[in-house]
C-alpha positions as a Markdown table, in Angstrom:
| # | Residue | x | y | z |
|---|---|---|---|---|
| 1 | Unk | 228.5 | 210.5 | 38.4 |
| 2 | Unk | 231.4 | 209.5 | 36.2 |
| 3 | Unk | 233.7 | 212.4 | 35.3 |
| 4 | Unk | 236.5 | 212.5 | 33.0 |
| 5 | Unk | 240.0 | 211.9 | 34.9 |
| 6 | Unk | 241.3 | 215.2 | 36.6 |
| 7 | Unk | 245.2 | 215.5 | 36.3 |
| 8 | Unk | 245.2 | 218.8 | 38.0 |
| 9 | Unk | 243.2 | 221.4 | 40.3 |
| 10 | Unk | 243.3 | 224.9 | 39.4 |
| 11 | Unk | 242.3 | 227.5 | 41.7 |
| 12 | Unk | 241.5 | 231.3 | 41.6 |
| 13 | Unk | 243.5 | 233.3 | 43.6 |
| 14 | Unk | 241.3 | 236.6 | 44.7 |
| 15 | Unk | 238.4 | 235.2 | 46.6 |
| 16 | Unk | 239.7 | 231.8 | 47.0 |
| 17 | Unk | 243.0 | 231.8 | 48.5 |
| 18 | Unk | 243.3 | 235.6 | 49.2 |
| 19 | Unk | 240.3 | 237.6 | 50.1 |
| 20 | Unk | 239.9 | 241.2 | 48.6 |
| 21 | Unk | 237.3 | 244.3 | 48.6 |
| 22 | Unk | 238.1 | 246.4 | 46.0 |
| 23 | Unk | 235.9 | 249.2 | 47.9 |
| 24 | Unk | 238.9 | 249.3 | 50.8 |
| 25 | Unk | 241.5 | 249.9 | 47.9 |
| 26 | Unk | 239.3 | 252.6 | 45.9 |
| 27 | Unk | 238.6 | 254.6 | 49.1 |
| 28 | Unk | 242.1 | 254.1 | 50.2 |
| 29 | Unk | 243.5 | 256.1 | 47.0 |
| 30 | Unk | 240.7 | 258.7 | 46.9 |
| 31 | Unk | 241.7 | 259.5 | 50.3 |
| 32 | Unk | 245.1 | 260.7 | 48.7 |
| 33 | Unk | 243.5 | 262.5 | 45.8 |
| 34 | Unk | 242.2 | 266.1 | 45.3 |
| 35 | Unk | 238.9 | 267.2 | 46.9 |
| 36 | Unk | 235.7 | 265.6 | 44.9 |
| 37 | Unk | 237.6 | 262.5 | 43.7 |
| 38 | Unk | 235.9 | 260.0 | 45.1 |
| 39 | Unk | 235.9 | 256.1 | 45.3 |
| 40 | Unk | 234.1 | 255.4 | 42.6 |
| 41 | Unk | 236.4 | 258.0 | 40.2 |
| 42 | Unk | 239.0 | 255.7 | 41.2 |
| 43 | Unk | 237.0 | 252.1 | 40.5 |
| 44 | Unk | 236.3 | 253.8 | 37.0 |
| 45 | Unk | 240.3 | 253.9 | 36.2 |
| 46 | Unk | 241.3 | 251.1 | 38.5 |
| 47 | Unk | 238.7 | 248.7 | 37.4 |
| 48 | Unk | 239.7 | 248.3 | 33.7 |
| 49 | Unk | 240.6 | 244.9 | 32.6 |
| 50 | Unk | 243.6 | 246.4 | 30.9 |
| 51 | Unk | 245.8 | 246.5 | 34.3 |
| 52 | Unk | 245.8 | 242.6 | 34.7 |
| 53 | Unk | 246.9 | 242.2 | 30.9 |
| 54 | Unk | 250.0 | 243.6 | 31.4 |
| 55 | Unk | 249.8 | 247.3 | 31.3 |
| 56 | Unk | 252.3 | 248.7 | 33.7 |
| 57 | Unk | 250.6 | 249.8 | 37.2 |
| 58 | Unk | 253.1 | 252.3 | 37.1 |
| 59 | Unk | 251.0 | 254.1 | 34.4 |
| 60 | Unk | 247.9 | 254.0 | 36.6 |
| 61 | Unk | 250.0 | 255.7 | 39.4 |
| 62 | Unk | 251.0 | 258.4 | 36.8 |
| 63 | Unk | 247.2 | 258.9 | 35.5 |
| 64 | Unk | 245.9 | 259.5 | 39.2 |
| 65 | Unk | 248.9 | 261.6 | 39.7 |
| 66 | Unk | 247.9 | 264.0 | 36.7 |
| 67 | Unk | 244.4 | 263.7 | 36.8 |
| 68 | Unk | 243.2 | 263.0 | 40.3 |
| 69 | Unk | 246.3 | 265.0 | 42.1 |
| 70 | Unk | 247.3 | 261.7 | 43.8 |
| 71 | Unk | 249.7 | 262.6 | 46.8 |
| 72 | Unk | 251.8 | 259.3 | 46.9 |
| 73 | Unk | 254.9 | 258.3 | 45.6 |
| 74 | Unk | 255.6 | 255.0 | 44.0 |
| 75 | Unk | 256.0 | 253.0 | 47.1 |
| 76 | Unk | 252.9 | 254.5 | 48.7 |
| 77 | Unk | 251.1 | 253.9 | 45.9 |
| 78 | Unk | 252.1 | 250.0 | 45.8 |
| 79 | Unk | 250.7 | 249.8 | 49.4 |
| 80 | Unk | 247.4 | 251.3 | 48.3 |
| 81 | Unk | 247.1 | 249.3 | 45.4 |
| 82 | Unk | 247.3 | 246.2 | 47.8 |
| 83 | Unk | 245.5 | 247.1 | 50.8 |
| 84 | Unk | 242.5 | 245.3 | 50.2 |
| 85 | Unk | 244.6 | 241.8 | 49.6 |
| 86 | Unk | 244.2 | 239.2 | 52.8 |
| 87 | Unk | 246.0 | 236.1 | 52.4 |
| 88 | Unk | 243.5 | 233.1 | 53.9 |
| 89 | Unk | 246.3 | 231.2 | 55.7 |
| 90 | Unk | 243.9 | 228.0 | 55.6 |
| 91 | Unk | 243.1 | 227.9 | 52.3 |
| 92 | Unk | 246.8 | 228.4 | 51.5 |
| 93 | Unk | 247.5 | 225.5 | 53.6 |
| 94 | Unk | 245.0 | 223.2 | 52.1 |
| 95 | Unk | 246.0 | 224.3 | 48.5 |
| 96 | Unk | 249.7 | 223.0 | 49.6 |
| 97 | Unk | 248.5 | 220.0 | 51.2 |
| 98 | Unk | 246.7 | 219.1 | 48.2 |
| 99 | Unk | 249.9 | 219.8 | 46.1 |
| 100 | Unk | 251.9 | 217.3 | 48.1 |
| 101 | Unk | 249.7 | 214.5 | 46.2 |
| 102 | Unk | 248.5 | 216.0 | 43.5 |
| 103 | Unk | 249.4 | 218.4 | 40.2 |
| 104 | Unk | 248.1 | 221.8 | 41.6 |
| 105 | Unk | 247.9 | 225.2 | 39.8 |
| 106 | Unk | 246.9 | 229.0 | 40.5 |
| 107 | Unk | 244.9 | 230.7 | 37.6 |
| 108 | Unk | 244.5 | 234.5 | 38.3 |
| 109 | Unk | 243.3 | 237.6 | 36.8 |
| 110 | Unk | 245.9 | 239.9 | 38.6 |
| 111 | Unk | 249.2 | 242.1 | 38.1 |
| 112 | Unk | 252.4 | 242.0 | 39.0 |
| 113 | Unk | 252.1 | 244.3 | 42.2 |
| 114 | Unk | 249.2 | 242.4 | 43.4 |
| 115 | Unk | 251.1 | 238.8 | 43.0 |
| 116 | Unk | 254.3 | 239.9 | 44.3 |
| 117 | Unk | 252.5 | 241.4 | 47.4 |
| 118 | Unk | 251.0 | 238.0 | 48.2 |
| 119 | Unk | 253.9 | 236.4 | 47.6 |
| 120 | Unk | 255.6 | 238.3 | 50.2 |
| 121 | Unk | 252.9 | 238.2 | 52.5 |
| 122 | Unk | 253.0 | 234.2 | 52.2 |
| 123 | Unk | 256.8 | 234.2 | 53.1 |
| 124 | Unk | 257.2 | 232.8 | 49.3 |
| 125 | Unk | 254.9 | 229.9 | 49.6 |
| 126 | Unk | 252.1 | 231.2 | 46.8 |
| 127 | Unk | 255.8 | 231.1 | 44.3 |
| 128 | Unk | 256.1 | 227.8 | 44.8 |
| 129 | Unk | 252.6 | 226.7 | 43.3 |
| 130 | Unk | 252.7 | 226.7 | 39.6 |
| 131 | Unk | 250.9 | 230.1 | 39.0 |
| 132 | Unk | 249.2 | 231.3 | 35.5 |
| 133 | Unk | 249.0 | 234.9 | 35.8 |
| 134 | Unk | 246.6 | 237.0 | 33.2 |
| 135 | Unk | 249.3 | 239.7 | 33.3 |
| 136 | Unk | 251.6 | 237.3 | 31.8 |
| 137 | Unk | 249.2 | 235.5 | 29.6 |
| 138 | Unk | 247.8 | 238.5 | 28.2 |
| 139 | Unk | 244.2 | 237.3 | 28.7 |
| 140 | Unk | 241.5 | 237.4 | 31.4 |
| 141 | Unk | 238.9 | 235.0 | 32.4 |
| 142 | Unk | 236.3 | 234.6 | 31.4 |
| 143 | Unk | 237.9 | 235.2 | 27.9 |
| 144 | Unk | 238.0 | 231.8 | 26.6 |
| 145 | Unk | 241.6 | 232.2 | 24.9 |
| 146 | Unk | 242.9 | 232.6 | 28.7 |
| 147 | Unk | 241.6 | 228.7 | 29.2 |
| 148 | Unk | 242.9 | 227.6 | 26.1 |
| 149 | Unk | 246.8 | 229.4 | 27.0 |
| 150 | Unk | 246.4 | 227.6 | 30.6 |
| 151 | Unk | 245.6 | 224.0 | 29.2 |
| 152 | Unk | 248.7 | 224.5 | 26.5 |
| 153 | Unk | 251.0 | 225.8 | 28.8 |
| 154 | Unk | 250.4 | 223.2 | 31.6 |
| 155 | Unk | 250.4 | 220.5 | 28.4 |
| 156 | Unk | 246.9 | 219.0 | 29.6 |
| 157 | Unk | 243.4 | 218.6 | 27.8 |
| 158 | Unk | 241.0 | 221.0 | 29.1 |
| 159 | Unk | 238.8 | 218.1 | 30.2 |
| 160 | Unk | 241.2 | 216.9 | 32.7 |
| 161 | Unk | 241.3 | 220.6 | 34.6 |
| 162 | Unk | 239.1 | 220.9 | 37.3 |
| 163 | Unk | 238.8 | 224.6 | 38.2 |
| 164 | Unk | 237.4 | 226.4 | 41.6 |
| 165 | Unk | 236.7 | 230.2 | 41.2 |
| 166 | Unk | 234.4 | 232.3 | 43.5 |
| 167 | Unk | 233.2 | 234.2 | 40.1 |
| 168 | Unk | 230.4 | 232.5 | 38.6 |
| 169 | Unk | 231.0 | 234.1 | 35.0 |
| 170 | Unk | 234.9 | 232.6 | 35.2 |
| 171 | Unk | 233.4 | 228.9 | 36.2 |
| 172 | Unk | 231.1 | 229.4 | 32.8 |
| 173 | Unk | 234.3 | 230.5 | 30.9 |
| 174 | Unk | 236.0 | 227.5 | 31.7 |
| 175 | Unk | 232.9 | 224.9 | 31.4 |
| 176 | Unk | 232.7 | 226.6 | 27.6 |
| 177 | Unk | 236.4 | 225.7 | 27.2 |
| 178 | Unk | 235.8 | 222.2 | 27.9 |
| 179 | Unk | 237.1 | 222.7 | 31.4 |
| 180 | Unk | 235.4 | 220.9 | 34.9 |
| 181 | Unk | 234.8 | 224.3 | 37.0 |
| 182 | Unk | 232.9 | 224.9 | 40.0 |
| 183 | Unk | 232.0 | 227.8 | 42.0 |
| 184 | Unk | 233.9 | 228.3 | 45.2 |
| 185 | Unk | 231.9 | 229.3 | 47.9 |
| 186 | Unk | 233.8 | 228.7 | 51.4 |
| 187 | Unk | 236.8 | 226.4 | 52.5 |
| 188 | Unk | 234.4 | 223.5 | 54.2 |
| 189 | Unk | 232.2 | 222.9 | 50.9 |
| 190 | Unk | 235.4 | 222.7 | 48.9 |
| 191 | Unk | 237.0 | 220.1 | 51.3 |
| 192 | Unk | 233.7 | 217.9 | 51.2 |
| 193 | Unk | 233.3 | 218.3 | 46.9 |
| 194 | Unk | 237.4 | 217.4 | 46.5 |
| 195 | Unk | 236.8 | 214.4 | 49.1 |
| 196 | Unk | 234.0 | 213.3 | 47.3 |
| 197 | Unk | 235.8 | 213.4 | 44.1 |
| 198 | Unk | 238.8 | 211.1 | 45.6 |
| 199 | Unk | 241.1 | 214.1 | 46.3 |
| 200 | Unk | 242.9 | 214.0 | 50.1 |
| 201 | Unk | 245.5 | 216.2 | 51.3 |
| 202 | Unk | 248.5 | 215.7 | 52.8 |
| 203 | Unk | 248.5 | 215.7 | 56.7 |
């Protein structure tokens, strides 16, 4: 099969390089809230897209403190807010090895606190990869505007970007925006696909 020339590989963060389970975070936060305020109530507040488009997470902390009697100062809340994120060392190393030979970027729906936490956990390695983050873009996947912004900031035509995301809706959005895109399932499948497409990682 013939494909347009790929000039950059683009990877989602959560679910690809960093594992996450939002239910873990919802339960942790609910455990510090007033009796009767459960994980589903936390989810109602925290799963709003506004937290990934630049709204200060400190406002979420303040809302929980007032609405749910959340018992935790700001540093405690940040720990709770990030407790569900687990960096995948193998995937990070693979993306870094690809970046040694090819142009590589990250494109993630995330907020500053989540991104900063994973940069710290990675020992700064994530920060060396060019990242396009929704809280800086002011738009989230699968909004077509988000893909347009990333392509424009990268200075590349949409069809030259090959994107991997674990959320099918985000992959579909990328394709509507003119990108090449595939659903990420596991590292082995990704390696096989990229090898087939001619992308080899540095050793």
